[in-house]
TORPA-4810 file (N, C-alpha, C, O; in nm, 3 decimals):
<nodes>
NODE_1_0.873_-0.516_0.372_0.743_-0.469_0.300_0.710_-0.555_0.173_0.763_-0.497_0.078_X
NODE_2_0.650_-0.659_0.133_0.645_-0.732_0.059_0.474_-0.659_-0.013_0.374_-0.636_0.056_X
NODE_3_0.487_-0.636_-0.167_0.365_-0.595_-0.226_0.272_-0.713_-0.269_0.298_-0.828_-0.306_X
NODE_4_0.155_-0.645_-0.252_0.059_-0.713_-0.243_-0.067_-0.681_-0.369_-0.115_-0.568_-0.375_X
NODE_5_-0.107_-0.773_-0.450_-0.190_-0.753_-0.549_-0.294_-0.858_-0.555_-0.269_-0.977_-0.575_X
NODE_6_-0.429_-0.800_-0.532_-0.561_-0.841_-0.531_-0.616_-0.809_-0.636_-0.594_-0.692_-0.666_X
NODE_7_-0.716_-0.896_-0.744_-0.780_-0.875_-0.866_-0.887_-0.889_-0.861_-0.926_-1.004_-0.877_X
NODE_8_-0.993_-0.778_-0.835_-1.149_-0.782_-0.814_-1.222_-0.755_-0.924_-1.169_-0.683_-1.010_X
NODE_9_-1.332_-0.796_-0.941_-1.394_-0.732_-1.083_-1.479_-0.580_-1.042_-1.518_-0.545_-0.931_X
NODE_10_-1.488_-0.523_-1.148_-1.564_-0.373_-1.132_-1.654_-0.362_-1.021_-1.695_-0.475_-0.995_X
NODE_11_-1.695_-0.290_-0.956_-1.794_-0.299_-0.857_-1.790_-0.373_-0.718_-1.863_-0.346_-0.623_X
NODE_12_-1.707_-0.456_-0.723_-1.705_-0.565_-0.574_-1.586_-0.511_-0.470_-1.577_-0.547_-0.353_X
NODE_13_-1.495_-0.416_-0.540_-1.404_-0.338_-0.442_-1.458_-0.255_-0.332_-1.440_-0.133_-0.332_X
NODE_14_-1.526_-0.317_-0.234_-1.576_-0.148_-0.129_-1.486_-0.098_-0.074_-1.526_0.008_-0.027_X
NODE_15_-1.355_-0.117_-0.047_-1.302_-0.021_0.038_-1.237_0.106_0.000_-1.181_0.184_0.077_X
NODE_16_-1.253_0.117_-0.134_-1.218_0.249_-0.200_-1.343_0.305_-0.179_-1.330_0.427_-0.169_X
NODE_17_-1.467_0.266_-0.168_-1.557_0.357_-0.187_-1.621_0.381_-0.033_-1.712_0.460_-0.009_X
NODE_18_-1.548_0.287_0.075_-1.580_0.292_0.226_-1.506_0.405_0.270_-1.555_0.486_0.348_X
NODE_19_-1.369_0.417_0.216_-1.256_0.523_0.233_-1.324_0.667_0.216_-1.335_0.754_0.302_X
NODE_20_-1.365_0.671_0.082_-1.415_0.799_0.060_-1.542_0.862_0.158_-1.556_0.976_0.201_X
NODE_21_-1.615_0.763_0.172_-1.754_0.787_0.269_-1.712_0.814_0.389_-1.779_0.881_0.467_X
NODE_22_-1.588_0.761_0.420_-1.552_0.814_0.532_-1.522_0.936_0.576_-1.555_0.981_0.686_X
NODE_23_-1.455_0.999_0.485_-1.415_1.184_0.498_-1.516_1.241_0.496_-1.616_1.203_0.435_X
NODE_24_-1.504_1.365_0.577_-1.585_1.462_0.574_-1.570_1.528_0.447_-1.472_1.500_0.379_X
NODE_25_-1.672_1.629_0.398_-1.701_1.711_0.249_-1.546_1.753_0.231_-1.480_1.716_0.135_X
NODE_26_-1.488_1.845_0.347_-1.410_1.916_0.380_-1.257_1.838_0.327_-1.162_1.881_0.261_X
NODE_27_-1.276_1.754_0.368_-1.147_1.627_0.349_-1.154_1.559_0.267_-1.060_1.479_0.261_X
NODE_28_-1.270_1.546_0.152_-1.288_1.524_0.047_-1.251_1.599_-0.093_-1.228_1.548_-0.202_X
NODE_29_-1.252_1.759_-0.049_-1.249_1.812_-0.139_-1.078_1.835_-0.152_-1.013_1.853_-0.255_X
NODE_30_-1.026_1.829_0.005_-0.874_1.880_0.001_-0.778_1.699_-0.068_-0.672_1.690_-0.130_X
NODE_31_-0.859_1.605_-0.029_-0.788_1.523_-0.128_-0.824_1.519_-0.284_-0.742_1.459_-0.354_X
NODE_32_-0.919_1.567_-0.338_-0.927_1.597_-0.484_-0.851_1.686_-0.491_-0.803_1.675_-0.604_X
NODE_33_-0.786_1.810_-0.423_-0.745_1.905_-0.467_-0.584_1.878_-0.479_-0.502_1.950_-0.536_X
NODE_34_-0.564_1.786_-0.426_-0.390_1.715_-0.422_-0.402_1.636_-0.545_-0.317_1.660_-0.630_X
NODE_35_-0.504_1.532_-0.576_-0.504_1.493_-0.701_-0.501_1.553_-0.804_-0.434_1.515_-0.900_X
NODE_36_-0.583_1.671_-0.804_-0.574_1.748_-0.954_-0.433_1.846_-0.950_-0.383_1.895_-1.051_X
NODE_37_-0.395_1.859_-0.849_-0.254_1.940_-0.857_-0.125_1.832_-0.854_-0.013_1.882_-0.839_X
NODE_38_-0.135_1.688_-0.868_-0.056_1.596_-0.911_-0.092_1.587_-1.060_-0.002_1.617_-1.138_X
NODE_39_-0.187_1.558_-1.100_-0.237_1.554_-1.221_-0.152_1.649_-1.310_-0.065_1.601_-1.382_X
NODE_40_-0.176_1.778_-1.308_-0.151_1.895_-1.311_0.020_1.919_-1.376_0.073_1.947_-1.484_X
NODE_41_0.062_1.885_-1.222_0.211_1.857_-1.239_0.265_1.773_-1.313_0.373_1.800_-1.366_X
NODE_42_0.204_1.651_-1.333_0.257_1.537_-1.413_0.205_1.611_-1.571_0.278_1.590_-1.668_X
NODE_43_0.128_1.662_-1.583_0.082_1.692_-1.728_0.166_1.818_-1.773_0.223_1.831_-1.882_X
NODE_44_0.165_1.898_-1.682_0.208_2.062_-1.733_0.385_2.080_-1.685_0.457_2.167_-1.735_X
NODE_45_0.425_1.995_-1.599_0.549_2.078_-1.522_0.516_2.180_-1.456_0.399_2.218_-1.450_X
NODE_46_0.610_2.235_-1.398_0.624_2.305_-1.293_0.551_2.454_-1.360_0.486_2.529_-1.287_X
NODE_47_0.568_2.476_-1.472_0.540_2.596_-1.537_0.391_2.636_-1.534_0.294_2.562_-1.553_X
NODE_48_0.391_2.746_-1.512_0.205_2.786_-1.462_0.230_2.868_-1.601_0.340_2.908_-1.637_X
NODE_49_0.068_2.889_-1.694_0.070_2.945_-1.786_-0.093_2.996_-1.766_-0.169_2.931_-1.695_X
NODE_50_-0.129_3.098_-1.826_-0.282_3.154_-1.836_-0.409_3.054_-1.898_-0.394_3.000_-2.007_X
NODE_51_-0.494_3.042_-1.844_-0.604_2.986_-1.928_-0.649_3.066_-2.054_-0.660_3.188_-2.062_X
NODE_52_-0.667_2.998_-2.127_-0.715_3.048_-2.292_-0.865_3.065_-2.263_-0.931_2.972_-2.215_X
NODE_53_-0.916_3.182_-2.291_-1.022_3.197_-2.300_-1.080_3.233_-2.454_-1.017_3.296_-2.539_X
NODE_54_-1.203_3.181_-2.468_-1.272_3.166_-2.645_-1.415_3.238_-2.618_-1.495_3.217_-2.527_X
NODE_55_-1.423_3.334_-2.736_-1.552_3.400_-2.723_-1.610_3.339_-2.856_-1.542_3.354_-2.957_X
NODE_56_-1.729_3.272_-2.867_-1.784_3.271_-2.989_-1.888_3.400_-2.987_-1.965_3.439_-2.899_X
NODE_57_-1.852_3.463_-3.154_-1.920_3.558_-3.197_-2.008_3.531_-3.306_-1.970_3.479_-3.411_X
NODE_58_-2.135_3.568_-3.281_-2.238_3.499_-3.400_-2.198_3.649_-3.493_-2.184_3.767_-3.464_X
NODE_59_-2.190_3.557_-3.634_-2.175_3.679_-3.733_-2.341_3.653_-3.829_-2.423_3.561_-3.837_X
NODE_60_-2.328_3.775_-3.881_-2.426_3.796_-3.973_-2.439_3.757_-4.092_-2.538_3.789_-4.157_X
</nodes>
């Protein structure tokens, strides 16, 4: 299989938009969750940690 590269100007590539519009809401959310997991895996690795919670306290 030979790789193909096509350069288009921003806003002129309708293929990506048509793909996302062809999916149902639940399919879009599932795809976005997969993307989110891949990004988190790349950024943070396999270690799972607690989220940090901050609270702003107004002092007098």
